[in-house]
C-alpha positions in Angstrom: 296.1 41.8 130.9 295.7 41.5 127.2 297.9 42.9 124.5 296.4 44.7 121.4 296.5 41.6 119.3 294.5 39.5 121.8 292.0 42.3 122.3 291.4 42.5 118.5 291.0 38.7 118.3 288.3 38.8 121.0 286.5 41.6 119.2 286.5 39.7 116.0 285.3 36.4 117.6 282.4 38.1 119.3 281.4 40.2 116.3 281.6 43.4 118.5 283.5 46.6 117.9 284.6 47.4 121.4 285.8 51.0 121.9 289.1 51.7 123.5 287.3 52.7 126.8 285.8 49.2 127.1 289.0 47.6 128.4 287.1 46.2 131.4 284.7 44.3 129.1 287.7 42.9 127.1 289.3 41.5 130.2 285.9 40.1 131.3 285.4 38.3 128.0 288.9 36.8 128.2 288.0 35.6 131.7 289.7 35.8 135.1 290.4 33.5 138.0 288.9 35.2 141.1 288.5 34.2 144.7 284.9 33.8 145.7 284.7 34.6 149.4 281.9 33.5 151.8 283.7 33.8 155.1 287.2 34.1 156.7 287.6 30.4 156.2 285.8 29.9 152.9 287.7 31.3 149.9 287.6 29.3 146.7 289.1 30.2 143.3 286.6 30.2 140.5 286.9 31.2 136.8 284.7 34.0 135.7 284.0 35.4 132.3 281.6 37.5 130.3 279.8 35.6 127.6 279.5 36.8 124.0 276.1 38.2 124.5 277.6 40.9 126.7 274.8 40.3 129.2 275.7 37.1 131.0 278.5 36.3 133.4 279.5 32.7 133.6 281.6 31.1 136.3 282.7 27.6 137.2 281.0 26.7 140.4 283.6 24.0 141.3 286.9 22.9 139.8 286.0 19.2 139.6 283.4 18.2 137.1 281.2 20.3 134.9 279.5 22.5 137.6 279.0 26.0 136.4 276.6 28.9 137.1 275.5 32.0 135.2 273.7 35.3 136.1 272.6 38.2 134.0 273.9 41.8 134.3 270.2 42.8 134.7 270.2 40.9 138.0 272.9 43.2 139.4 272.1 46.5 141.2 275.6 47.9 141.9 279.3 47.1 142.3 280.9 48.0 145.6 284.6 48.7 145.5 287.0 47.6 148.3 286.0 46.3 151.7 282.4 47.3 151.5 280.8 44.1 152.9 281.0 42.4 156.2 282.7 39.4 154.6 285.5 41.4 152.9 286.0 43.5 156.0 286.7 40.3 157.9 289.6 39.4 155.5 290.9 43.0 155.2 294.3 42.1 156.8 294.8 39.3 154.3 293.7 41.0 151.1 294.1 44.8 150.5 291.0 46.9 149.4 292.3 47.4 145.8 291.9 43.7 145.2 288.4 43.4 146.5 284.9 44.1 145.1 281.3 43.1 145.8 278.5 42.4 143.2 275.2 43.3 144.8 272.0 41.7 143.4 268.5 43.0 143.3 266.1 41.5 145.8 267.0 39.2 148.6 269.8 37.3 146.8 273.1 37.4 148.7 276.0 39.4 147.6 278.9 37.9 145.6 282.2 38.9 147.3 285.3 38.6 145.0 289.1 39.1 145.3 291.3 39.5 142.2 295.0 38.7 141.9 296.0 42.2 140.9 294.6 45.7 141.4 294.5 46.1 137.6 292.3 43.0 137.2 290.0 44.1 140.0 289.7 47.6 138.5 288.9 46.1 135.0 286.1 44.0 136.4 284.7 46.9 138.6 284.7 49.3 135.7 283.4 46.7 133.1 280.5 45.6 135.3 279.6 49.2 136.2 279.4 50.1 132.5 277.2 47.1 131.7 274.9 47.9 134.6 274.7 51.5 133.5 273.9 50.5 130.0 271.2 48.1 131.2 269.6 50.7 133.5 269.7 53.5 130.9 268.1 51.6 128.0 265.1 53.3 126.6 261.9 51.2 126.3 262.6 50.2 122.7 266.1 49.0 123.5 264.9 47.1 126.6 262.1 45.4 124.7 264.5 44.4 122.0 267.2 43.3 124.4 265.1 40.7 126.3 264.1 38.5 123.3 267.6 38.9 121.8 269.2 37.7 125.1 266.7 34.9 125.4 267.2 33.7 121.8 270.9 33.5 122.3 270.6 31.7 125.6 268.1 29.2 124.3 270.0 28.6 121.0 273.2 27.9 123.0 271.5 25.3 125.2 269.6 23.6 122.4 272.5 23.5 119.9 273.8 20.1 121.0 276.8 19.8 118.7 277.7 23.5 118.9 277.9 24.0 115.1 275.9 27.2 115.1 273.0 25.5 113.3 269.8 24.0 114.6 268.3 20.8 113.2 264.5 20.1 113.7 265.3 17.7 116.5 267.2 20.5 118.3 264.3 22.9 117.6 261.9 20.4 119.3 264.2 20.4 122.3 264.3 24.2 122.3 260.5 24.3 122.4 260.5 22.2 125.5 262.9 24.6 127.1 260.6 27.4 126.2 257.6 25.8 128.0 255.9 25.0 124.7 254.3 21.6 123.9 253.6 22.3 120.2 252.3 19.5 118.0 255.0 18.2 115.6 253.2 19.1 112.5 252.9 22.8 113.4 256.5 22.9 114.6 257.7 21.4 111.3 255.6 23.9 109.4 257.3 26.9 111.2 260.7 25.2 110.8 260.2 24.7 107.0 259.1 28.4 106.5 262.2 29.6 108.3 264.6 27.2 106.4 264.8 29.3 103.3 267.8 27.4 102.0 266.1 23.9 102.4 269.2 22.7 104.2 267.3 20.9 107.0 268.9 23.3 109.6 268.5 26.9 110.7 271.4 29.3 110.7 271.4 32.4 112.9 269.3 34.7 110.6 266.8 31.8 109.9 266.5 31.1 113.6 265.6 34.7 114.3 262.8 34.4 111.7 261.6 31.1 113.4 261.6 32.9 116.8 259.7 35.8 115.4 257.0 33.5 113.9 256.9 31.6 117.2 256.3 34.8 119.2 253.7 36.2 116.9 250.9 37.6 119.2 247.6 36.7 117.5 245.6 38.3 120.3 247.4 41.6 120.0 247.1 41.4 116.2 243.3 41.0 116.5 243.1 44.3 118.6 245.3 46.0 116.0 243.1 44.8 113.1 240.0 46.1 114.9 241.3 49.7 114.6 243.5 49.6 111.4 241.8 50.7 108.2 244.3 48.9 105.9 245.4 46.1 108.3 249.0 47.3 108.1 249.2 50.4 110.2 247.3 52.7 112.5 247.0 56.2 111.2 247.1 59.0 113.8 243.3 59.3 113.9 242.9 55.5 114.3 245.4 55.4 117.1 243.6 58.3 118.9 240.4 56.3 118.4 242.0 53.2 120.1 243.3 55.3 123.0 239.9 57.0 123.5 237.8 53.8 123.2 239.8 51.1 124.7 242.4 52.8 126.9 239.8 55.4 128.1 242.1 58.3 127.8 239.5 60.8 126.6 240.7 64.1 125.0 244.2 63.4 126.3 244.6 60.9 123.5 244.9 63.7 120.9 248.1 64.8 122.5 249.3 61.3 123.6 249.0 59.5 120.2 251.8 61.5 118.4 254.1 61.0 121.5 253.5 57.2 121.4 254.4 57.0 117.7 257.6 59.0 118.3 258.5 56.8 121.3 257.7 53.3 120.1 257.5 53.2 116.3 260.6 51.5 114.9 259.9 52.4 111.2 261.1 55.8 110.0 258.7 55.6 107.0 255.7 55.0 109.3 256.8 57.9 111.6 256.9 60.2 108.6 253.3 59.2 107.8 252.3 59.9 111.4 251.4 56.2 111.7 252.1 53.2 113.9 252.9 49.8 112.6 252.0 46.5 114.4 255.6 46.3 115.8 255.3 49.7 117.2 251.8 49.0 118.6 253.0 45.8 120.3 256.0 47.6 121.7 253.8 50.3 123.2 251.5 47.7 124.8 254.5 45.8 126.3 256.1 48.9 127.7 255.8 50.4 131.2 253.4 53.0 129.7 251.2 50.1 128.5 251.4 48.3 131.9 248.4 48.0 134.2 250.1 50.4 136.7 249.2 54.0 136.1 252.5 55.7 135.2 251.6 58.9 137.0 251.1 57.0 140.3 254.6 55.5 140.0 256.0 59.0 140.6 255.9 61.0 143.8 252.4 62.5 143.4 250.8 62.6 146.9 250.5 65.6 149.3 253.5 65.2 151.6 252.7 68.1 153.9 250.2 66.2 156.1 251.1 65.2 159.7 253.3 62.1 159.9 250.4 60.0 161.3 248.4 60.5 158.2 250.6 58.1 156.2 251.2 54.4 156.0 254.9 53.9 156.6 256.9 51.0 155.2 258.3 49.3 158.3 260.6 46.4 159.2 260.6 44.1 162.3 264.0 43.0 163.7 265.7 44.5 160.7 269.1 43.1 161.6 268.1 39.5 160.8 268.6 37.8 157.5 267.0 34.6 158.5 264.9 33.1 161.4 264.5 34.6 164.9 266.3 31.8 166.8 269.6 31.0 164.9 269.5 33.6 162.1 272.4 35.7 161.0 272.5 39.3 162.2 273.9 41.5 159.5 274.4 45.1 158.4 273.3 43.9 154.9 269.8 43.3 156.3 269.5 47.1 157.0 270.9 47.9 153.6 268.4 45.6 151.9 265.4 46.9 153.9 266.3 50.6 153.2 266.8 49.8 149.5 263.2 48.4 149.4 262.0 51.8 150.7 261.7 50.9 154.4 261.3 54.0 156.5 261.1 52.5 160.0 263.9 50.1 161.0 264.3 48.3 164.4 267.4 47.9 166.5 267.5 45.6 169.5 270.3 46.8 171.8 271.9 44.7 174.6 274.9 45.0 176.9 278.1 44.1 175.0 281.7 43.5 176.0 284.3 46.3 176.1 281.5 48.8 176.9 280.1 48.6 173.4 276.3 47.9 173.0 275.5 45.0 170.6 272.5 44.2 168.4 270.9 40.8 168.2 267.7 38.9 169.2 268.2 38.6 172.9 268.4 35.2 174.6 268.7 33.4 171.2 271.5 32.0 169.1 271.3 34.7 166.6 274.7 36.3 165.8 275.7 39.7 167.2 276.8 43.0 165.5 277.9 46.3 167.0 275.4 49.0 167.6 277.8 51.6 166.3 278.2 49.7 163.0 274.4 49.6 162.6 274.2 53.4 163.0 277.1 53.9 160.6 275.2 51.8 158.0 272.1 53.8 158.6 274.0 57.0 158.1 275.2 55.8 154.7 272.1 54.2 153.3 269.1 55.9 155.0 268.4 58.3 152.1 269.7 56.5 149.0 266.2 55.3 147.9 264.1 58.0 149.5 264.9 61.3 151.2 261.8 61.2 153.5 262.4 60.6 157.2 263.5 57.3 158.7 262.3 56.3 162.2 264.8 54.3 164.2 262.8 52.1 166.5 265.0 51.4 169.5 264.5 48.3 171.8 266.7 49.2 174.8 267.9 46.4 177.0 271.0 48.2 178.2 272.0 49.7 181.5 272.5 53.4 181.9 276.2 53.4 181.1 275.9 51.7 177.7 272.8 53.8 177.0 275.0 56.8 177.3 277.4 55.1 174.8 274.5 54.6 172.4 273.5 58.3 172.8 277.1 59.3 172.0 277.2 57.0 168.9 273.9 58.4 167.7 275.0 62.0 168.1 278.5 61.7 166.7 277.8 59.4 163.8 274.5 60.8 162.6 275.3 64.4 163.4 272.7 66.9 162.1 270.8 64.1 160.4 269.4 63.0 163.8 266.5 65.2 164.8 267.1 66.2 168.5 265.0 69.4 168.8 261.5 70.5 168.0 261.2 72.0 164.6 259.7 75.3 165.7 260.6 75.1 169.4 257.0 74.7 170.6 255.1 71.7 171.9 253.2 70.4 168.8 249.5 69.8 168.6 250.1 67.5 165.6 253.1 65.8 164.2 255.3 67.5 161.5 254.9 66.3 158.0 257.3 64.0 155.9 258.1 67.1 153.9 259.2 69.0 156.9 261.3 66.0 158.2 263.0 65.3 154.9 266.5 64.0 155.3 266.0 63.5 159.1 266.3 60.4 161.3 263.9 60.2 164.2 264.6 58.2 167.3 261.6 56.1 168.7 262.3 55.1 172.3 261.3 55.8 175.9 261.5 59.4 177.0 260.9 61.0 180.3 258.5 63.9 180.2 257.3 65.7 183.4 259.0 63.2 185.8 261.5 64.2 188.4 265.2 63.8 187.9 266.8 61.1 190.1 269.7 62.0 192.4 272.2 60.1 190.3 271.4 62.2 187.3 269.3 59.6 185.5 265.6 59.5 184.7 263.3 56.7 185.6 260.4 55.3 183.6 258.5 52.1 183.3 259.5 49.6 180.6 257.4 50.0 177.5 255.5 47.1 176.0 257.2 47.4 172.6 257.9 43.7 172.6 256.4 40.9 174.7 259.0 39.6 177.2 259.2 36.4 179.2 258.6 37.0 183.0 262.2 36.4 184.0 263.4 38.9 181.4 260.8 41.4 182.6 262.1 41.0 186.1 265.6 41.6 185.1 264.5 44.6 183.1 263.1 46.2 186.2 266.6 46.7 187.5 267.5 48.4 184.3 264.5 50.6 184.1 266.6 53.7 184.5 267.1 55.9 181.4 270.2 57.8 180.6 269.5 61.5 180.3 271.6 61.7 177.1 269.6 59.0 175.4 266.2 60.3 176.6 267.0 63.8 175.3 267.4 62.4 171.7 263.7 61.4 171.6 261.5 64.1 170.2 258.4 63.1 168.1 258.3 59.4 168.8 258.0 58.7 172.5 257.2 55.1 173.4 254.4 54.8 175.9 252.0 52.1 177.2 248.6 51.9 175.7 245.9 52.3 178.3 242.8 52.3 176.1 241.2 54.5 173.4 239.3 56.6 175.9 242.5 57.5 177.9 244.3 58.3 174.6 241.5 60.4 173.4 241.5 62.5 176.6 245.1 62.5 177.7 247.2 61.3 174.7 249.8 63.5 173.0 250.4 63.4 169.3 254.1 62.6 169.8 253.3 59.6 172.0 253.1 56.2 170.3 252.4 52.6 171.4 253.4 49.3 170.0 251.0 46.4 169.7 251.6 42.7 169.0 249.7 41.4 166.0 247.2 39.4 168.2 246.5 42.5 170.4 246.0 44.7 167.3 243.7 42.2 165.7 241.6 42.0 168.8 241.3 45.8 169.0 240.5 46.0 165.3 237.7 43.5 165.6 236.2 44.9 168.9 236.7 48.6 168.3 237.7 49.1 164.7 236.2 52.7 164.4 238.0 53.8 167.6 241.3 52.4 166.3 240.9 54.3 163.1 240.3 57.6 165.0 243.2 56.9 167.4 245.5 56.4 164.4 244.3 59.8 162.9 246.0 61.5 166.0 248.9 59.2 167.1 251.3 56.8 165.6 250.9 53.0 166.3 253.4 50.3 165.5 252.4 46.6 165.0 254.9 43.8 165.3 254.8 40.0 164.6 253.9 37.5 167.3 256.8 36.1 169.3 255.7 32.6 168.1 256.8 33.4 164.6 260.3 32.1 165.2 260.6 31.2 161.4 260.3 34.9 160.6 257.0 34.4 158.9 254.6 37.4 158.6 251.0 38.3 159.4 248.7 39.9 156.9 249.4 43.7 157.0 246.2 44.6 155.3 244.2 43.9 158.5 246.3 46.6 160.2 246.2 49.1 157.4 242.4 48.7 157.4 242.2 50.4 160.8 244.8 53.0 159.9 247.9 51.7 161.6 250.9 53.4 160.2 253.9 51.4 161.2 253.0 47.8 160.3 256.4 46.1 160.8 257.1 42.9 158.8 260.1 40.5 158.5 261.5 41.9 155.3 263.8 38.9 154.9 260.8 36.6 154.3 259.3 36.5 150.8 255.7 35.6 150.3 252.1 37.0 150.1 252.6 39.4 153.0 255.7 41.1 151.6 254.0 41.1 148.1 251.2 43.2 149.7 253.7 45.5 151.4 255.7 45.9 148.2 252.4 46.4 146.3 251.1 49.2 148.6 254.5 51.1 148.6 255.1 50.6 144.9 253.2 53.9 144.3 254.2 57.5 145.2 257.8 57.2 143.9 258.5 54.2 146.2 259.3 56.8 148.9 258.0 54.6 151.8 255.1 56.9 152.6 251.5 56.5 151.3 248.8 59.0 152.2 245.9 57.4 154.0 242.3 57.9 152.6 240.7 61.1 153.8 238.1 59.3 155.9 241.0 57.9 158.0 242.6 61.3 158.5 239.8 63.7 159.4 239.3 62.3 163.0 235.5 62.8 162.7 234.3 60.2 160.2 233.2 56.9 161.9 234.7 54.2 159.7 234.6 50.5 160.7 236.3 48.0 158.4 233.7 45.5 159.5 230.8 47.7 158.4 232.1 49.8 155.5 228.6 50.5 154.2 227.9 52.7 157.2 230.5 55.2 156.2 229.4 58.5 154.8 230.1 58.6 151.1 230.1 54.9 150.7 230.6 54.0 147.0 231.4 50.4 146.1 233.1 49.8 142.7 233.0 46.9 140.2 236.3 45.5 139.0 236.1 43.5 135.7 239.3 41.9 134.5 239.5 39.9 131.2 242.6 37.7 131.4 243.5 37.3 127.8 246.9 35.6 127.6 250.3 34.9 129.1 253.8 35.4 127.6 256.9 33.3 128.2 256.2 32.1 131.7 259.3 30.7 133.5 259.6 26.9 134.1 259.1 26.0 137.8 260.2 22.4 137.3 263.6 22.2 135.6 263.2 18.5 134.9 263.7 17.9 131.2 260.4 17.7 129.3 258.4 19.3 132.1 256.0 22.1 130.9 253.8 24.2 133.0 250.0 24.1 133.1 249.3 27.7 134.0 246.3 29.3 135.6 245.7 32.9 136.7 244.2 33.9 140.0 243.1 37.4 140.8 243.0 38.1 144.6 241.5 41.2 146.4 242.9 42.3 149.8 241.2 45.0 151.8 238.4 45.3 154.4 236.8 41.9 155.3 234.0 42.2 152.8 236.6 42.8 150.0 238.7 39.7 150.7 238.0 37.5 147.6 239.6 35.6 144.8 238.7 34.2 141.4 240.7 32.1 139.0 240.8 31.0 135.3 240.9 27.5 134.2 244.4 26.0 133.6 245.9 25.6 130.1 247.6 22.2 129.5 251.3 22.2 128.6 251.8 25.8 127.5 253.8 28.3 129.5 255.0 30.1 126.3 251.8 31.7 125.0 248.8 30.4 126.9 245.4 32.0 126.0 242.5 32.1 128.5 240.1 34.8 127.4 238.2 34.6 130.7 236.6 37.4 132.6 236.8 37.7 136.4 234.4 40.1 138.3 234.6 41.6 141.7 232.7 44.2 143.8 235.1 46.4 145.9 233.4 48.1 148.9 236.4 50.2 150.0 238.4 50.8 146.8 240.7 53.3 148.6 242.2 50.4 150.8 242.0 47.5 148.3 245.1 45.8 146.8 244.8 43.6 143.7 247.2 40.7 143.3 247.6 38.7 140.1 249.1 35.3 140.7 250.2 32.7 138.1 250.5 29.1 139.2 251.4 25.7 137.6 248.3 23.6 138.1 248.7 20.2 139.7 245.7 18.0 140.4 247.6 15.7 142.7 249.3 18.3 144.9 249.6 22.0 145.7 250.1 24.3 142.7 253.6 25.7 142.1 254.1 29.4 142.2 255.2 31.0 138.8 254.9 34.7 139.3 252.8 37.6 140.7 252.2 41.3 140.6 250.4 43.3 143.3 249.2 46.9 143.1 246.6 49.2 144.8 243.2 49.2 143.2 243.5 53.0 142.8 246.6 52.5 140.6 245.0 50.1 138.1 244.8 51.5 134.5 241.8 50.6 132.3 242.1 49.2 128.8 244.4 46.6 127.2 247.3 46.3 129.6 250.3 44.0 130.3 251.1 42.9 133.8 254.9 42.3 134.2 255.4 39.5 136.6 257.7 39.3 139.5 259.4 36.3 141.1 258.6 35.1 144.6 261.5 37.3 145.7 259.9 40.4 144.2 262.4 40.8 141.4 261.4 41.2 137.7 261.4 38.0 135.5 261.3 39.5 131.9 259.8 38.9 129.5 257.1 37.0 131.5 253.8 38.9 131.5 250.0 38.6 131.4 247.9 40.5 128.8 244.6 41.7 130.2 241.7 44.0 129.5 240.4 46.0 132.4 237.1 47.8 132.0 236.7 51.2 133.5 235.7 50.9 137.2 232.2 52.1 137.8 230.2 52.7 140.9 228.4 49.5 141.7 225.4 51.3 143.1 225.0 53.3 139.9 225.2 50.0 137.9 222.5 48.4 140.1 220.3 51.4 139.7 220.8 51.4 135.9 219.8 47.7 135.7 216.7 48.2 137.9 215.6 51.1 135.8 216.1 49.1 132.6 214.0 46.2 134.0 211.2 48.6 135.0 211.3 50.1 131.5 211.1 46.7 129.9 208.3 45.5 132.2 206.3 48.7 131.6 
C-alpha cells in the first residue's frame, strides 16, 4: 500500500488528478505481483500494473526475458470477487476468498483468475477495475468516440517512440504508419510531418503529434458529403441538417424534430450550438455513432410483440452447452453455460449420466470430455438465467440416468430453482396453444420425456419409449432400453415441452399437441425442408421443433442455421463455443429486439394457413421482392491480421445475403493495395431479396491474397429488416464477435424498394420512349 507522498508522485507523473476515492487505481498504477491461476497445479506469479493511459493493463507474461502482455479495460465485462470460478473454487482451501478475484472478458476469451498477497491489495484491484469498467460502459457517445483515437494515439506513439524520449522523428513516424496499416508515399508523409512540426525541430512533441494524427485521420469522403449540404462550407445550419436527414438519411418529417437533438448530442462547439448549427467535427461524430450506424436504433430495443405463443418465435439455442471445446476431449465447464446465457441463449442443453455417490453428472457420454455435477449446472442456471434477458429459458434435458438418480435430478431442480421452475399449467387447463414469452417471463421450462395418458407401473415409476433427441449408437440404444423407466418426480416437472418421437407431418396435424415437441438431426431436418418445406413451416406454426448438429461434427463445427429458420424451426441449436459464419448469423438474427433471445417469426410463418415454401417463395400470397443497393465507400483503421513487421493489409469488402435458397448470394469489391488505415472503394453492390423478412446481410472484410486463401479482418451481420438507409457506418466485429473499435466501414444504402415496382416502372418508361 502506498503512502500519501508516493500517491502524489504517481499522480504527478501521469498528469492525472486522482480523487481520494480512486485508491484502487493508484495501487494499480504502482503495480502488484499477483498469482495467475490456471489450475490447482498451475499458479505463477506475474507483475500487473495499469498504464498511464488509464485504459490498459500490462503484465509480465513470464519472469525470464521480455515477455509481456496487455489488454484494454474495454475488453473486460465484469470483475467477480472471491471463489466465483471453477479454477478458484478448486484452490479454495489454499487461498481464502478475500484474496481471490476473476477478470471476465467479453466474448469467448477465457477468464483471468488472480490471487493477491493481501485482502487490501485484492480489494484495491477489484474496486479499481470495477470503476474503470463502469466509466468505460457509461461513456456517452462523444466521450467514447474521443476515447478510442486518444487511446490508439498513445498506444501507437509508445510503440513507435524507439528511444522513449517523448518525441518522434520522421523515421519513427514512418514506422508508426506501418503499424497503422498505412503504406503512404514518403513525400506525402514528409509533407504532413512538416506541417505538424511547428517548431522546425525535426521531431514531434505530444501536441504536434496530435495535430499530425488529426491530419492523417481527416475523412475526405465525409467532408465531401458535408460540403454538399453546407452553404458556407464551415457548418450545417439547422435547415441544412434537416435537408440532409430528409434527402440522404430518408427520415422524412421526423428530421425536423431529430436535427436539433443531433446538434445537442454530438456538436462539440458551444458557439455552433448557440447558432443551432453543426460543425464538421459534430457531423462526423454523428455519422460514427451508434445512431449513425447501419443498424436501426429502434430495432436494437425490445420492440416486438411478446404476447404470441412460444412457437411463433425463433429462440436462441445452444447444443451441448456444457462444452468449451470439441465433442470428444473437450472441457466441460460451468463457464460454458454462463457464456451462452450472456450471449442471450434461451435454450441450454444438459446431458445427464449416472455419477458416483448417487450424484448425476454432466458430460458427453462415452467420450473423454470432462465431467461436472448436475447440481452445479442447475445452480449456475439459477444465478445466470435472467441476467441478460428475463424471458423464459428452456432446459433441454438428455436423460441417460436410472430412476434413482432421475429422482435426485428432480430434487435438485425443485430445491435449487424453486418457484423459477415452471411445474404447473399457468391457468390450470390443457392448452390449445403454448403460452407466450411475456406470460413465461422469469421462468425456466424443463424439456424432457413426460408420461401422459399411460398407466402407472407397479413400482411407482412410469414407462415411455426413449425419445430420438440425439442419435445413439446401437449398443447404447440397447443399454437405454433397460433404463427406459421414468421417475414420476422428474416426469411431473415437464409441462409445456414434452419430448416425443416425430411420426410425420400428417400424424402431427391430426394428433399432435401444442406442448409436444420433437428433435431432429440437421440431416433429417434438411431432408424434410427440401421434400416438404411448406408442411414443415405449418408444423412449426403449431409445435416447437429442435434441430441439433450431426454427431459427425466432433470438432464442434456448426451447420447453417438459416436453412432451419427458413422453414420456421424455433430451437436451432448451435455449438456456441465455435466462432465462425454460423455463429455470426445467429448473433446477427438475435442482435435485434433487445438481444432478449426471442425474435418474432414473419406473419406468413405464424398464421398456420399460408402455404410458404422456401424453395418457391414467389408462390406465396403477398410476394414482394426487394432490391438492396449498397455503395461501399471507405474503411477506417482496419486491424492488422499479420503482425509481421512491415506487413500491411490489402482489404476488400464482400456483402453476403443469407435467406431462402434464391436469396443466397454474395458480391465483393476490388481489393485496395497496402492500405488498411483509410481505404476507399466507392463501389456499389446490388442484390434482389425475394423474402426480405428472413434475409440476413453480412458485411465481411478480408485481406486479399492472390496465392492463398484471404485472411479474415472483421465482419458485421444484421437482419435485412434492420438495415437503415442513408450514409451509415458499419462497426466491425472480430471473429469472436467482439467489437474492434475504431475499425469500421462507411457505406451508403439506398432506400429498399419493391423490385416488381421498379421493373414495372422501367417497362413503362421504355414503352413511353418507344411510343
